[in-house]
C-alpha positions in Angstrom: 0.1 132.5 65.8 -3.2 134.3 65.6 -5.5 135.1 62.8 -6.9 138.1 64.7 -4.9 140.7 62.6 -6.1 139.2 59.4 -9.7 138.8 60.5 -9.7 142.5 61.6 -8.2 143.7 58.3 -10.3 145.3 55.5 -12.4 143.0 53.2 -10.0 143.5 50.4 -7.1 142.3 52.5 -9.0 139.3 53.7 -10.0 138.3 50.2 -6.5 138.8 49.0 -4.8 136.8 51.7 -7.3 133.9 51.7 -7.2 133.6 47.9 -3.3 133.8 48.1 -3.1 131.1 50.7 -5.5 128.9 48.7 -3.5 129.5 45.5 -0.3 128.7 47.3 -1.6 125.4 48.4 -3.3 124.5 45.2 -0.3 125.6 43.1 2.0 123.3 45.2 -0.4 120.4 44.4 -0.5 121.3 40.7 3.3 121.5 40.4 3.6 118.0 42.0 0.7 116.2 40.2 0.7 114.7 36.9 0.2 117.2 34.0 -2.3 117.1 31.1 -4.9 115.2 33.0 -8.5 116.3 33.4 -8.0 117.1 37.2 -4.9 119.2 36.2 -7.0 121.2 33.8 -9.9 121.7 36.2 -7.7 122.6 39.1 -5.6 124.7 36.9 -8.7 126.9 36.0 -9.4 127.2 39.8 -5.8 128.2 40.4 -6.0 130.8 37.6 -9.1 132.3 39.2 -7.5 132.3 42.5 -4.4 134.2 41.0 -6.7 136.6 39.3 -8.4 137.3 42.6 -5.1 137.8 44.3 -3.9 140.2 41.7 -7.1 142.2 41.2 -7.9 142.5 44.9 -4.4 144.0 45.5 -5.6 147.1 43.7 -7.9 147.9 46.6 -5.2 147.5 49.2 -3.2 150.8 49.8 -1.1 150.1 52.9 2.2 150.9 51.2 1.7 154.1 49.1 4.8 154.9 47.1 3.2 156.1 43.7 0.0 157.8 44.6 -2.2 155.1 46.2 0.0 152.3 44.9 3.2 150.6 46.0 5.8 148.6 44.4 3.9 145.3 45.0 1.2 146.6 42.5 3.8 146.2 39.8 3.8 142.6 40.5 0.1 142.4 40.4 0.2 144.1 36.9 2.7 141.3 35.9 0.2 138.7 37.1 -2.6 140.3 35.1 -0.5 140.3 32.0 1.3 136.9 32.4 -1.7 134.8 33.6 -3.8 135.1 30.3 -0.5 134.4 28.3 0.2 131.3 30.2 -3.4 130.0 29.8 -3.4 130.8 26.1 -0.1 128.8 25.8 -1.9 125.8 27.3 -4.7 126.3 24.9 -2.2 126.3 22.0 -0.5 123.1 23.4 2.7 125.1 24.0 3.5 122.9 27.0 6.9 124.1 27.7 6.1 127.8 27.6 2.8 127.2 29.5 4.8 125.4 32.3 7.4 128.1 32.5 4.8 130.8 32.7 2.8 129.0 35.4 6.0 128.1 37.4 7.1 131.8 37.2 3.6 133.0 38.4 3.8 130.5 41.3 7.3 131.4 42.3 7.2 135.1 41.7 3.6 135.9 42.2 3.0 133.9 45.3 6.3 132.7 46.9 8.3 135.8 46.5 5.4 138.1 47.1 4.5 136.0 50.1 7.9 136.4 51.6 7.4 140.2 51.5 4.2 139.9 53.6 6.4 138.5 56.4 8.1 141.8 56.8 7.9 143.3 60.4 4.8 145.5 60.6 2.8 143.7 57.9 -0.3 141.8 58.8 1.0 138.3 57.9 4.0 138.9 60.1 1.6 139.7 62.9 -0.4 136.6 62.2 2.6 134.3 62.3 4.9 136.0 64.9 2.6 138.3 66.9 3.4 142.1 67.4 
């Protein structure tokens, strides 16, 4: 394992990857920790900011071009940009069940599933974990 491929990547990729890794770790903590507490709310806002950073930074990454400068992963970023404010609004409205479902979906789809695709041979995170 070496961080060299990631550290040699563009600024957008570094921001994207480090925000995603932080969101993955914090999201796991949030899912396991008690809900509705002050720490849950504070860390939840931090997690939301990380998720927004992950989604928005992806629009400056053009490694896989399928539709002009964008690839299929950008559809997931659009989903995050749409779903994240909805899930936050549901927490504000005390719609706990829909807030929880939205956040779990963002975690599983926006981080875990998308993260698995970064391990595809030829991608930077594959190089980080497994070498060339």
